[in-house]
mmCIF file of the N, C-alpha and C atoms, coordinates in Angstrom:
data_MODEL
# 
_entry.id   MODEL 
# 
loop_
_atom_site.group_PDB 
_atom_site.id 
_atom_site.type_symbol 
_atom_site.label_atom_id 
_atom_site.label_alt_id 
_atom_site.label_comp_id 
_atom_site.label_asym_id 
_atom_site.label_entity_id 
_atom_site.label_seq_id 
_atom_site.pdbx_PDB_ins_code 
_atom_site.Cartn_x 
_atom_site.Cartn_y 
_atom_site.Cartn_z 
_atom_site.occupancy 
_atom_site.B_iso_or_equiv 
_atom_site.pdbx_formal_charge 
_atom_site.auth_seq_id 
_atom_site.auth_comp_id 
_atom_site.auth_asym_id 
_atom_site.auth_atom_id 
_atom_site.pdbx_PDB_model_num 
ATOM 1   N N  . UNK A 1 1  ? 264.642 16.967 144.682 1.00 0.00 ? 1  UNK A N  1 
ATOM 2   C CA . UNK A 1 1  ? 266.008 17.356 144.419 1.00 0.00 ? 1  UNK A CA 1 
ATOM 3   C C  . UNK A 1 1  ? 266.890 16.788 145.523 1.00 0.00 ? 1  UNK A C  1 
ATOM 4   N N  . UNK A 1 2  ? 268.002 16.210 145.138 1.00 0.00 ? 2  UNK A N  1 
ATOM 5   C CA . UNK A 1 2  ? 268.932 15.623 146.107 1.00 0.00 ? 2  UNK A CA 1 
ATOM 6   C C  . UNK A 1 2  ? 269.745 16.709 146.799 1.00 0.00 ? 2  UNK A C  1 
ATOM 7   N N  . UNK A 1 3  ? 270.041 16.463 148.075 1.00 0.00 ? 3  UNK A N  1 
ATOM 8   C CA . UNK A 1 3  ? 270.866 17.394 148.849 1.00 0.00 ? 3  UNK A CA 1 
ATOM 9   C C  . UNK A 1 3  ? 272.283 16.834 148.945 1.00 0.00 ? 3  UNK A C  1 
ATOM 10  N N  . UNK A 1 4  ? 273.250 17.688 148.676 1.00 0.00 ? 4  UNK A N  1 
ATOM 11  C CA . UNK A 1 4  ? 274.651 17.280 148.800 1.00 0.00 ? 4  UNK A CA 1 
ATOM 12  C C  . UNK A 1 4  ? 275.062 17.329 150.268 1.00 0.00 ? 4  UNK A C  1 
ATOM 13  N N  . UNK A 1 5  ? 276.183 16.708 150.554 1.00 0.00 ? 5  UNK A N  1 
ATOM 14  C CA . UNK A 1 5  ? 276.745 16.762 151.904 1.00 0.00 ? 5  UNK A CA 1 
ATOM 15  C C  . UNK A 1 5  ? 277.022 18.211 152.292 1.00 0.00 ? 5  UNK A C  1 
ATOM 16  N N  . UNK A 1 6  ? 277.500 18.987 151.325 1.00 0.00 ? 6  UNK A N  1 
ATOM 17  C CA . UNK A 1 6  ? 277.816 20.392 151.588 1.00 0.00 ? 6  UNK A CA 1 
ATOM 18  C C  . UNK A 1 6  ? 276.578 21.160 152.069 1.00 0.00 ? 6  UNK A C  1 
ATOM 19  N N  . UNK A 1 7  ? 275.462 21.027 151.351 1.00 0.00 ? 7  UNK A N  1 
ATOM 20  C CA . UNK A 1 7  ? 274.274 21.787 151.762 1.00 0.00 ? 7  UNK A CA 1 
ATOM 21  C C  . UNK A 1 7  ? 273.742 21.286 153.097 1.00 0.00 ? 7  UNK A C  1 
ATOM 22  N N  . UNK A 1 8  ? 273.819 20.001 153.356 1.00 0.00 ? 8  UNK A N  1 
ATOM 23  C CA . UNK A 1 8  ? 273.373 19.480 154.655 1.00 0.00 ? 8  UNK A CA 1 
ATOM 24  C C  . UNK A 1 8  ? 274.193 20.097 155.794 1.00 0.00 ? 8  UNK A C  1 
ATOM 25  N N  . UNK A 1 9  ? 275.515 20.203 155.602 1.00 0.00 ? 9  UNK A N  1 
ATOM 26  C CA . UNK A 1 9  ? 276.374 20.812 156.616 1.00 0.00 ? 9  UNK A CA 1 
ATOM 27  C C  . UNK A 1 9  ? 276.024 22.275 156.821 1.00 0.00 ? 9  UNK A C  1 
ATOM 28  N N  . UNK A 1 10 ? 275.860 23.018 155.722 1.00 0.00 ? 10 UNK A N  1 
ATOM 29  C CA . UNK A 1 10 ? 275.563 24.449 155.827 1.00 0.00 ? 10 UNK A CA 1 
ATOM 30  C C  . UNK A 1 10 ? 274.187 24.683 156.461 1.00 0.00 ? 10 UNK A C  1 
ATOM 31  N N  . UNK A 1 11 ? 273.206 23.849 156.103 1.00 0.00 ? 11 UNK A N  1 
ATOM 32  C CA . UNK A 1 11 ? 271.872 23.980 156.708 1.00 0.00 ? 11 UNK A CA 1 
ATOM 33  C C  . UNK A 1 11 ? 271.971 23.795 158.220 1.00 0.00 ? 11 UNK A C  1 
ATOM 34  N N  . UNK A 1 12 ? 272.731 22.788 158.648 1.00 0.00 ? 12 UNK A N  1 
ATOM 35  C CA . UNK A 1 12 ? 272.906 22.513 160.074 1.00 0.00 ? 12 UNK A CA 1 
ATOM 36  C C  . UNK A 1 12 ? 273.596 23.685 160.776 1.00 0.00 ? 12 UNK A C  1 
ATOM 37  N N  . UNK A 1 13 ? 274.638 24.208 160.174 1.00 0.00 ? 13 UNK A N  1 
ATOM 38  C CA . UNK A 1 13 ? 275.378 25.315 160.761 1.00 0.00 ? 13 UNK A CA 1 
ATOM 39  C C  . UNK A 1 13 ? 274.550 26.587 160.861 1.00 0.00 ? 13 UNK A C  1 
ATOM 40  N N  . UNK A 1 14 ? 273.654 26.806 159.887 1.00 0.00 ? 14 UNK A N  1 
ATOM 41  C CA . UNK A 1 14 ? 272.929 28.072 159.770 1.00 0.00 ? 14 UNK A CA 1 
ATOM 42  C C  . UNK A 1 14 ? 271.487 27.999 160.245 1.00 0.00 ? 14 UNK A C  1 
ATOM 43  N N  . UNK A 1 15 ? 271.070 26.866 160.784 1.00 0.00 ? 15 UNK A N  1 
ATOM 44  C CA . UNK A 1 15 ? 269.713 26.738 161.307 1.00 0.00 ? 15 UNK A CA 1 
ATOM 45  C C  . UNK A 1 15 ? 268.647 26.800 160.216 1.00 0.00 ? 15 UNK A C  1 
ATOM 46  N N  . UNK A 1 16 ? 268.934 26.205 159.073 1.00 0.00 ? 16 UNK A N  1 
ATOM 47  C CA . UNK A 1 16 ? 268.012 26.206 157.944 1.00 0.00 ? 16 UNK A CA 1 
ATOM 48  C C  . UNK A 1 16 ? 267.389 24.820 157.825 1.00 0.00 ? 16 UNK A C  1 
ATOM 49  N N  . UNK A 1 17 ? 266.064 24.746 157.829 1.00 0.00 ? 17 UNK A N  1 
ATOM 50  C CA . UNK A 1 17 ? 265.366 23.463 157.750 1.00 0.00 ? 17 UNK A CA 1 
ATOM 51  C C  . UNK A 1 17 ? 265.003 23.110 156.306 1.00 0.00 ? 17 UNK A C  1 
ATOM 52  N N  . UNK A 1 18 ? 264.662 21.860 156.088 1.00 0.00 ? 18 UNK A N  1 
ATOM 53  C CA . UNK A 1 18 ? 264.208 21.418 154.767 1.00 0.00 ? 18 UNK A CA 1 
ATOM 54  C C  . UNK A 1 18 ? 262.914 22.124 154.370 1.00 0.00 ? 18 UNK A C  1 
ATOM 55  N N  . UNK A 1 19 ? 262.051 22.384 155.355 1.00 0.00 ? 19 UNK A N  1 
ATOM 56  C CA . UNK A 1 19 ? 260.803 23.117 155.065 1.00 0.00 ? 19 UNK A CA 1 
ATOM 57  C C  . UNK A 1 19 ? 261.110 24.515 154.540 1.00 0.00 ? 19 UNK A C  1 
ATOM 58  N N  . UNK A 1 20 ? 262.122 25.157 155.102 1.00 0.00 ? 20 UNK A N  1 
ATOM 59  C CA . UNK A 1 20 ? 262.523 26.479 154.621 1.00 0.00 ? 20 UNK A CA 1 
ATOM 60  C C  . UNK A 1 20 ? 262.995 26.405 153.176 1.00 0.00 ? 20 UNK A C  1 
ATOM 61  N N  . UNK A 1 21 ? 263.809 25.403 152.874 1.00 0.00 ? 21 UNK A N  1 
ATOM 62  C CA . UNK A 1 21 ? 264.284 25.234 151.496 1.00 0.00 ? 21 UNK A CA 1 
ATOM 63  C C  . UNK A 1 21 ? 263.114 25.027 150.542 1.00 0.00 ? 21 UNK A C  1 
ATOM 64  N N  . UNK A 1 22 ? 262.147 24.205 150.960 1.00 0.00 ? 22 UNK A N  1 
ATOM 65  C CA . UNK A 1 22 ? 260.979 23.947 150.110 1.00 0.00 ? 22 UNK A CA 1 
ATOM 66  C C  . UNK A 1 22 ? 260.216 25.232 149.805 1.00 0.00 ? 22 UNK A C  1 
ATOM 67  N N  . UNK A 1 23 ? 260.075 26.098 150.806 1.00 0.00 ? 23 UNK A N  1 
ATOM 68  C CA . UNK A 1 23 ? 259.393 27.380 150.585 1.00 0.00 ? 23 UNK A CA 1 
ATOM 69  C C  . UNK A 1 23 ? 260.163 28.264 149.615 1.00 0.00 ? 23 UNK A C  1 
ATOM 70  N N  . UNK A 1 24 ? 261.467 28.328 149.774 1.00 0.00 ? 24 UNK A N  1 
ATOM 71  C CA . UNK A 1 24 ? 262.279 29.145 148.869 1.00 0.00 ? 24 UNK A CA 1 
ATOM 72  C C  . UNK A 1 24 ? 262.173 28.612 147.445 1.00 0.00 ? 24 UNK A C  1 
ATOM 73  N N  . UNK A 1 25 ? 262.270 27.305 147.289 1.00 0.00 ? 25 UNK A N  1 
ATOM 74  C CA . UNK A 1 25 ? 262.186 26.706 145.960 1.00 0.00 ? 25 UNK A CA 1 
ATOM 75  C C  . UNK A 1 25 ? 260.794 26.919 145.356 1.00 0.00 ? 25 UNK A C  1 
ATOM 76  N N  . UNK A 1 26 ? 259.757 26.815 146.186 1.00 0.00 ? 26 UNK A N  1 
ATOM 77  C CA . UNK A 1 26 ? 258.394 26.953 145.693 1.00 0.00 ? 26 UNK A CA 1 
ATOM 78  C C  . UNK A 1 26 ? 257.959 28.377 145.410 1.00 0.00 ? 26 UNK A C  1 
ATOM 79  N N  . UNK A 1 27 ? 258.461 29.334 146.194 1.00 0.00 ? 27 UNK A N  1 
ATOM 80  C CA . UNK A 1 27 ? 257.959 30.704 146.100 1.00 0.00 ? 27 UNK A CA 1 
ATOM 81  C C  . UNK A 1 27 ? 259.019 31.757 145.797 1.00 0.00 ? 27 UNK A C  1 
ATOM 82  N N  . UNK A 1 28 ? 260.267 31.348 145.744 1.00 0.00 ? 28 UNK A N  1 
ATOM 83  C CA . UNK A 1 28 ? 261.346 32.296 145.467 1.00 0.00 ? 28 UNK A CA 1 
ATOM 84  C C  . UNK A 1 28 ? 261.415 32.658 143.995 1.00 0.00 ? 28 UNK A C  1 
ATOM 85  N N  . UNK A 1 29 ? 262.285 33.607 143.696 1.00 0.00 ? 29 UNK A N  1 
ATOM 86  C CA . UNK A 1 29 ? 262.477 34.085 142.333 1.00 0.00 ? 29 UNK A CA 1 
ATOM 87  C C  . UNK A 1 29 ? 263.844 33.627 141.833 1.00 0.00 ? 29 UNK A C  1 
ATOM 88  N N  . UNK A 1 30 ? 263.862 33.052 140.627 1.00 0.00 ? 30 UNK A N  1 
ATOM 89  C CA . UNK A 1 30 ? 265.107 32.565 140.046 1.00 0.00 ? 30 UNK A CA 1 
ATOM 90  C C  . UNK A 1 30 ? 265.968 33.747 139.619 1.00 0.00 ? 30 UNK A C  1 
ATOM 91  N N  . UNK A 1 31 ? 267.230 33.688 140.006 1.00 0.00 ? 31 UNK A N  1 
ATOM 92  C CA . UNK A 1 31 ? 268.230 34.684 139.608 1.00 0.00 ? 31 UNK A CA 1 
ATOM 93  C C  . UNK A 1 31 ? 269.459 33.915 139.156 1.00 0.00 ? 31 UNK A C  1 
ATOM 94  N N  . UNK A 1 32 ? 269.498 33.562 137.890 1.00 0.00 ? 32 UNK A N  1 
ATOM 95  C CA . UNK A 1 32 ? 270.589 32.734 137.384 1.00 0.00 ? 32 UNK A CA 1 
ATOM 96  C C  . UNK A 1 32 ? 270.461 31.338 137.949 1.00 0.00 ? 32 UNK A C  1 
ATOM 97  N N  . UNK A 1 33 ? 271.514 30.871 138.639 1.00 0.00 ? 33 UNK A N  1 
ATOM 98  C CA . UNK A 1 33 ? 271.465 29.535 139.234 1.00 0.00 ? 33 UNK A CA 1 
ATOM 99  C C  . UNK A 1 33 ? 271.025 29.563 140.697 1.00 0.00 ? 33 UNK A C  1 
ATOM 100 N N  . UNK A 1 34 ? 270.538 30.718 141.167 1.00 0.00 ? 34 UNK A N  1 
ATOM 101 C CA . UNK A 1 34 ? 270.059 30.868 142.544 1.00 0.00 ? 34 UNK A CA 1 
ATOM 102 C C  . UNK A 1 34 ? 268.542 31.007 142.549 1.00 0.00 ? 34 UNK A C  1 
ATOM 103 N N  . UNK A 1 35 ? 267.939 30.671 143.684 1.00 0.00 ? 35 UNK A N  1 
ATOM 104 C CA . UNK A 1 35 ? 266.530 30.970 143.928 1.00 0.00 ? 35 UNK A CA 1 
ATOM 105 C C  . UNK A 1 35 ? 266.507 31.799 145.203 1.00 0.00 ? 35 UNK A C  1 
ATOM 106 N N  . UNK A 1 36 ? 265.917 32.995 145.134 1.00 0.00 ? 36 UNK A N  1 
ATOM 107 C CA . UNK A 1 36 ? 265.963 33.949 146.241 1.00 0.00 ? 36 UNK A CA 1 
ATOM 108 C C  . UNK A 1 36 ? 264.542 34.220 146.742 1.00 0.00 ? 36 UNK A C  1 
ATOM 109 N N  . UNK A 1 37 ? 264.367 34.118 148.052 1.00 0.00 ? 37 UNK A N  1 
ATOM 110 C CA . UNK A 1 37 ? 263.126 34.541 148.691 1.00 0.00 ? 37 UNK A CA 1 
ATOM 111 C C  . UNK A 1 37 ? 263.518 35.674 149.641 1.00 0.00 ? 37 UNK A C  1 
ATOM 112 N N  . UNK A 1 38 ? 263.300 36.907 149.197 1.00 0.00 ? 38 UNK A N  1 
ATOM 113 C CA . UNK A 1 38 ? 263.742 38.082 149.946 1.00 0.00 ? 38 UNK A CA 1 
ATOM 114 C C  . UNK A 1 38 ? 262.834 38.339 151.151 1.00 0.00 ? 38 UNK A C  1 
ATOM 115 N N  . UNK A 1 39 ? 263.280 39.227 152.012 1.00 0.00 ? 39 UNK A N  1 
ATOM 116 C CA . UNK A 1 39 ? 262.477 39.619 153.175 1.00 0.00 ? 39 UNK A CA 1 
ATOM 117 C C  . UNK A 1 39 ? 261.168 40.262 152.722 1.00 0.00 ? 39 UNK A C  1 
ATOM 118 N N  . UNK A 1 40 ? 261.235 41.098 151.699 1.00 0.00 ? 40 UNK A N  1 
ATOM 119 C CA . UNK A 1 40 ? 260.043 41.783 151.191 1.00 0.00 ? 40 UNK A CA 1 
ATOM 120 C C  . UNK A 1 40 ? 259.022 40.778 150.637 1.00 0.00 ? 40 UNK A C  1 
ATOM 121 N N  . UNK A 1 41 ? 259.500 39.833 149.834 1.00 0.00 ? 41 UNK A N  1 
ATOM 122 C CA . UNK A 1 41 ? 258.617 38.815 149.275 1.00 0.00 ? 41 UNK A CA 1 
ATOM 123 C C  . UNK A 1 41 ? 258.075 37.917 150.390 1.00 0.00 ? 41 UNK A C  1 
ATOM 124 N N  . UNK A 1 42 ? 258.904 37.602 151.385 1.00 0.00 ? 42 UNK A N  1 
ATOM 125 C CA . UNK A 1 42 ? 258.475 36.790 152.527 1.00 0.00 ? 42 UNK A CA 1 
ATOM 126 C C  . UNK A 1 42 ? 257.367 37.488 153.310 1.00 0.00 ? 42 UNK A C  1 
ATOM 127 N N  . UNK A 1 43 ? 257.473 38.800 153.463 1.00 0.00 ? 43 UNK A N  1 
ATOM 128 C CA . UNK A 1 43 ? 256.446 39.566 154.179 1.00 0.00 ? 43 UNK A CA 1 
ATOM 129 C C  . UNK A 1 43 ? 255.115 39.514 153.438 1.00 0.00 ? 43 UNK A C  1 
ATOM 130 N N  . UNK A 1 44 ? 255.154 39.576 152.097 1.00 0.00 ? 44 UNK A N  1 
ATOM 131 C CA . UNK A 1 44 ? 253.916 39.461 151.311 1.00 0.00 ? 44 UNK A CA 1 
ATOM 132 C C  . UNK A 1 44 ? 253.303 38.078 151.479 1.00 0.00 ? 44 UNK A C  1 
ATOM 133 N N  . UNK A 1 45 ? 254.139 37.046 151.501 1.00 0.00 ? 45 UNK A N  1 
ATOM 134 C CA . UNK A 1 45 ? 253.630 35.685 151.710 1.00 0.00 ? 45 UNK A CA 1 
ATOM 135 C C  . UNK A 1 45 ? 253.029 35.532 153.102 1.00 0.00 ? 45 UNK A C  1 
ATOM 136 N N  . UNK A 1 46 ? 253.644 36.162 154.085 1.00 0.00 ? 46 UNK A N  1 
ATOM 137 C CA . UNK A 1 46 ? 253.122 36.101 155.446 1.00 0.00 ? 46 UNK A CA 1 
ATOM 138 C C  . UNK A 1 46 ? 251.747 36.744 155.529 1.00 0.00 ? 46 UNK A C  1 
ATOM 139 N N  . UNK A 1 47 ? 251.552 37.869 154.860 1.00 0.00 ? 47 UNK A N  1 
ATOM 140 C CA . UNK A 1 47 ? 250.237 38.516 154.816 1.00 0.00 ? 47 UNK A CA 1 
ATOM 141 C C  . UNK A 1 47 ? 249.221 37.600 154.124 1.00 0.00 ? 47 UNK A C  1 
ATOM 142 N N  . UNK A 1 48 ? 249.634 36.935 153.055 1.00 0.00 ? 48 UNK A N  1 
ATOM 143 C CA . UNK A 1 48 ? 248.748 36.002 152.356 1.00 0.00 ? 48 UNK A CA 1 
ATOM 144 C C  . UNK A 1 48 ? 248.409 34.822 153.262 1.00 0.00 ? 48 UNK A C  1 
ATOM 145 N N  . UNK A 1 49 ? 249.360 34.379 154.083 1.00 0.00 ? 49 UNK A N  1 
ATOM 146 C CA . UNK A 1 49 ? 249.118 33.263 155.001 1.00 0.00 ? 49 UNK A CA 1 
ATOM 147 C C  . UNK A 1 49 ? 248.069 33.638 156.045 1.00 0.00 ? 49 UNK A C  1 
ATOM 148 N N  . UNK A 1 50 ? 248.096 34.877 156.496 1.00 0.00 ? 50 UNK A N  1 
ATOM 149 C CA . UNK A 1 50 ? 247.078 35.325 157.460 1.00 0.00 ? 50 UNK A CA 1 
ATOM 150 C C  . UNK A 1 50 ? 245.694 35.269 156.831 1.00 0.00 ? 50 UNK A C  1 
ATOM 151 N N  . UNK A 1 51 ? 245.585 35.709 155.591 1.00 0.00 ? 51 UNK A N  1 
ATOM 152 C CA . UNK A 1 51 ? 244.313 35.643 154.874 1.00 0.00 ? 51 UNK A CA 1 
ATOM 153 C C  . UNK A 1 51 ? 243.908 34.194 154.662 1.00 0.00 ? 51 UNK A C  1 
ATOM 154 N N  . UNK A 1 52 ? 244.860 33.349 154.341 1.00 0.00 ? 52 UNK A N  1 
ATOM 155 C CA . UNK A 1 52 ? 244.594 31.928 154.152 1.00 0.00 ? 52 UNK A CA 1 
ATOM 156 C C  . UNK A 1 52 ? 244.065 31.297 155.434 1.00 0.00 ? 52 UNK A C  1 
ATOM 157 N N  . UNK A 1 53 ? 244.591 31.695 156.586 1.00 0.00 ? 53 UNK A N  1 
ATOM 158 C CA . UNK A 1 53 ? 244.084 31.195 157.870 1.00 0.00 ? 53 UNK A CA 1 
ATOM 159 C C  . UNK A 1 53 ? 242.621 31.555 158.067 1.00 0.00 ? 53 UNK A C  1 
ATOM 160 N N  . UNK A 1 54 ? 242.233 32.741 157.653 1.00 0.00 ? 54 UNK A N  1 
ATOM 161 C CA . UNK A 1 54 ? 240.830 33.146 157.760 1.00 0.00 ? 54 UNK A CA 1 
ATOM 162 C C  . UNK A 1 54 ? 239.940 32.265 156.884 1.00 0.00 ? 54 UNK A C  1 
ATOM 163 N N  . UNK A 1 55 ? 240.433 31.931 155.687 1.00 0.00 ? 55 UNK A N  1 
ATOM 164 C CA . UNK A 1 55 ? 239.673 31.062 154.790 1.00 0.00 ? 55 UNK A CA 1 
ATOM 165 C C  . UNK A 1 55 ? 239.561 29.663 155.385 1.00 0.00 ? 55 UNK A C  1 
ATOM 166 N N  . UNK A 1 56 ? 240.629 29.171 155.991 1.00 0.00 ? 56 UNK A N  1 
ATOM 167 C CA . UNK A 1 56 ? 240.597 27.859 156.642 1.00 0.00 ? 56 UNK A CA 1 
ATOM 168 C C  . UNK A 1 56 ? 239.574 27.870 157.771 1.00 0.00 ? 56 UNK A C  1 
ATOM 169 N N  . UNK A 1 57 ? 239.555 28.937 158.570 1.00 0.00 ? 57 UNK A N  1 
ATOM 170 C CA . UNK A 1 57 ? 238.589 29.050 159.670 1.00 0.00 ? 57 UNK A CA 1 
ATOM 171 C C  . UNK A 1 57 ? 237.155 28.997 159.168 1.00 0.00 ? 57 UNK A C  1 
ATOM 172 N N  . UNK A 1 58 ? 236.919 29.497 157.965 1.00 0.00 ? 58 UNK A N  1 
ATOM 173 C CA . UNK A 1 58 ? 235.584 29.477 157.382 1.00 0.00 ? 58 UNK A CA 1 
ATOM 174 C C  . UNK A 1 58 ? 235.246 28.108 156.782 1.00 0.00 ? 58 UNK A C  1 
ATOM 175 N N  . UNK A 1 59 ? 236.226 27.235 156.659 1.00 0.00 ? 59 UNK A N  1 
ATOM 176 C CA . UNK A 1 59 ? 235.999 25.928 156.055 1.00 0.00 ? 59 UNK A CA 1 
ATOM 177 C C  . UNK A 1 59 ? 236.191 25.938 154.551 1.00 0.00 ? 59 UNK A C  1 
ATOM 178 N N  . UNK A 1 60 ? 236.701 27.013 154.026 1.00 0.00 ? 60 UNK A N  1 
ATOM 179 C CA . UNK A 1 60 ? 236.905 27.167 152.588 1.00 0.00 ? 60 UNK A CA 1 
ATOM 180 C C  . UNK A 1 60 ? 236.067 28.308 152.063 1.00 0.00 ? 60 UNK A C  1 
ATOM 181 N N  . UNK A 1 61 ? 236.294 28.663 150.827 1.00 0.00 ? 61 UNK A N  1 
ATOM 182 C CA . UNK A 1 61 ? 235.591 29.790 150.218 1.00 0.00 ? 61 UNK A CA 1 
ATOM 183 C C  . UNK A 1 61 ? 235.366 29.489 148.743 1.00 0.00 ? 61 UNK A C  1 
ATOM 184 N N  . UNK A 1 62 ? 234.218 29.883 148.240 1.00 0.00 ? 62 UNK A N  1 
ATOM 185 C CA . UNK A 1 62 ? 233.872 29.672 146.836 1.00 0.00 ? 62 UNK A CA 1 
ATOM 186 C C  . UNK A 1 62 ? 233.614 31.021 146.192 1.00 0.00 ? 62 UNK A C  1 
ATOM 187 N N  . UNK A 1 63 ? 234.155 31.245 145.003 1.00 0.00 ? 63 UNK A N  1 
ATOM 188 C CA . UNK A 1 63 ? 233.857 32.429 144.204 1.00 0.00 ? 63 UNK A CA 1 
ATOM 189 C C  . UNK A 1 63 ? 233.269 31.934 142.888 1.00 0.00 ? 63 UNK A C  1 
ATOM 190 N N  . UNK A 1 64 ? 232.093 32.449 142.541 1.00 0.00 ? 64 UNK A N  1 
ATOM 191 C CA . UNK A 1 64 ? 231.451 32.103 141.275 1.00 0.00 ? 64 UNK A CA 1 
ATOM 192 C C  . UNK A 1 64 ? 231.732 33.234 140.298 1.00 0.00 ? 64 UNK A C  1 
ATOM 193 N N  . UNK A 1 65 ? 232.245 32.866 139.117 1.00 0.00 ? 65 UNK A N  1 
ATOM 194 C CA . UNK A 1 65 ? 232.608 33.869 138.121 1.00 0.00 ? 65 UNK A CA 1 
ATOM 195 C C  . UNK A 1 65 ? 232.092 33.445 136.756 1.00 0.00 ? 65 UNK A C  1 
ATOM 196 N N  . UNK A 1 66 ? 231.855 34.445 135.926 1.00 0.00 ? 66 UNK A N  1 
ATOM 197 C CA . UNK A 1 66 ? 231.495 34.220 134.526 1.00 0.00 ? 66 UNK A CA 1 
ATOM 198 C C  . UNK A 1 66 ? 232.438 35.080 133.699 1.00 0.00 ? 66 UNK A C  1 
ATOM 199 N N  . UNK A 1 67 ? 233.431 34.432 133.092 1.00 0.00 ? 67 UNK A N  1 
ATOM 200 C CA . UNK A 1 67 ? 234.445 35.195 132.374 1.00 0.00 ? 67 UNK A CA 1 
ATOM 201 C C  . UNK A 1 67 ? 235.234 36.030 133.359 1.00 0.00 ? 67 UNK A C  1 
ATOM 202 N N  . UNK A 1 68 ? 235.271 37.337 133.138 1.00 0.00 ? 68 UNK A N  1 
ATOM 203 C CA . UNK A 1 68 ? 235.990 38.253 134.024 1.00 0.00 ? 68 UNK A CA 1 
ATOM 204 C C  . UNK A 1 68 ? 235.115 38.803 135.145 1.00 0.00 ? 68 UNK A C  1 
ATOM 205 N N  . UNK A 1 69 ? 233.815 38.511 135.120 1.00 0.00 ? 69 UNK A N  1 
ATOM 206 C CA . UNK A 1 69 ? 232.886 39.044 136.129 1.00 0.00 ? 69 UNK A CA 1 
ATOM 207 C C  . UNK A 1 69 ? 232.793 38.114 137.332 1.00 0.00 ? 69 UNK A C  1 
ATOM 208 N N  . UNK A 1 70 ? 233.039 38.644 138.523 1.00 0.00 ? 70 UNK A N  1 
ATOM 209 C CA . UNK A 1 70 ? 232.851 37.900 139.766 1.00 0.00 ? 70 UNK A CA 1 
ATOM 210 C C  . UNK A 1 70 ? 231.402 38.090 140.187 1.00 0.00 ? 70 UNK A C  1 
ATOM 211 N N  . UNK A 1 71 ? 230.657 36.985 140.287 1.00 0.00 ? 71 UNK A N  1 
ATOM 212 C CA . UNK A 1 71 ? 229.214 37.066 140.502 1.00 0.00 ? 71 UNK A CA 1 
ATOM 213 C C  . UNK A 1 71 ? 228.839 37.000 141.976 1.00 0.00 ? 71 UNK A C  1 
ATOM 214 N N  . UNK A 1 72 ? 229.378 36.007 142.703 1.00 0.00 ? 72 UNK A N  1 
ATOM 215 C CA . UNK A 1 72 ? 229.062 35.880 144.126 1.00 0.00 ? 72 UNK A CA 1 
ATOM 216 C C  . UNK A 1 72 ? 230.167 35.107 144.829 1.00 0.00 ? 72 UNK A C  1 
ATOM 217 N N  . UNK A 1 73 ? 230.138 35.132 146.148 1.00 0.00 ? 73 UNK A N  1 
ATOM 218 C CA . UNK A 1 73 ? 231.087 34.388 146.970 1.00 0.00 ? 73 UNK A CA 1 
ATOM 219 C C  . UNK A 1 73 ? 230.356 33.880 148.195 1.00 0.00 ? 73 UNK A C  1 
ATOM 220 N N  . UNK A 1 74 ? 230.766 32.672 148.650 1.00 0.00 ? 74 UNK A N  1 
ATOM 221 C CA . UNK A 1 74 ? 230.159 32.102 149.854 1.00 0.00 ? 74 UNK A CA 1 
ATOM 222 C C  . UNK A 1 74 ? 231.113 31.091 150.484 1.00 0.00 ? 74 UNK A C  1 
ATOM 223 N N  . UNK A 1 75 ? 230.822 30.773 151.739 1.00 0.00 ? 75 UNK A N  1 
ATOM 224 C CA . UNK A 1 75 ? 231.643 29.802 152.467 1.00 0.00 ? 75 UNK A CA 1 
ATOM 225 C C  . UNK A 1 75 ? 231.432 28.421 151.880 1.00 0.00 ? 75 UNK A C  1 
ATOM 226 N N  . UNK A 1 76 ? 232.498 27.666 151.750 1.00 0.00 ? 76 UNK A N  1 
ATOM 227 C CA . UNK A 1 76 ? 232.441 26.299 151.231 1.00 0.00 ? 76 UNK A CA 1 
ATOM 228 C C  . UNK A 1 76 ? 231.860 25.387 152.295 1.00 0.00 ? 76 UNK A C  1 
ATOM 229 N N  . UNK A 1 77 ? 230.876 24.597 151.934 1.00 0.00 ? 77 UNK A N  1 
ATOM 230 C CA . UNK A 1 77 ? 230.245 23.690 152.908 1.00 0.00 ? 77 UNK A CA 1 
ATOM 231 C C  . UNK A 1 77 ? 230.418 22.231 152.511 1.00 0.00 ? 77 UNK A C  1 
ATOM 232 N N  . UNK A 1 78 ? 231.186 21.932 151.513 1.00 0.00 ? 78 UNK A N  1 
ATOM 233 C CA . UNK A 1 78 ? 231.414 20.557 151.077 1.00 0.00 ? 78 UNK A CA 1 
ATOM 234 C C  . UNK A 1 78 ? 230.652 20.280 149.796 1.00 0.00 ? 78 UNK A C  1 
ATOM 235 N N  . UNK A 1 79 ? 231.046 19.220 149.159 1.00 0.00 ? 79 UNK A N  1 
ATOM 236 C CA . UNK A 1 79 ? 230.399 18.831 147.904 1.00 0.00 ? 79 UNK A CA 1 
ATOM 237 C C  . UNK A 1 79 ? 229.095 18.108 148.181 1.00 0.00 ? 79 UNK A C  1 
ATOM 238 N N  . UNK A 1 80 ? 228.100 18.432 147.430 1.00 0.00 ? 80 UNK A N  1 
ATOM 239 C CA . UNK A 1 80 ? 226.806 17.738 147.508 1.00 0.00 ? 80 UNK A CA 1 
ATOM 240 C C  . UNK A 1 80 ? 226.776 16.702 146.390 1.00 0.00 ? 80 UNK A C  1 
ATOM 241 N N  . UNK A 1 81 ? 226.562 15.436 146.751 1.00 0.00 ? 81 UNK A N  1 
ATOM 242 C CA . UNK A 1 81 ? 226.544 14.370 145.731 1.00 0.00 ? 81 UNK A CA 1 
ATOM 243 C C  . UNK A 1 81 ? 225.141 13.893 145.523 1.00 0.00 ? 81 UNK A C  1 
# 
């Protein structure tokens, strides 16, 4: 999406980065012609990010499922070819 001169000026004035805009666009909720990422929703994403960091530390995670049944889970060790 292209940025207008107006939004570039406002981002500069308000300390808003392009990465912040990308997060709002990716994870915010549409409200008419606006996309809103509230403090409450941001806090839930932050909690998910902490969990994601744990998964990264493990090298990834695999869940084996059959339909709706979760059968097992283990640390990802890479693809075996």
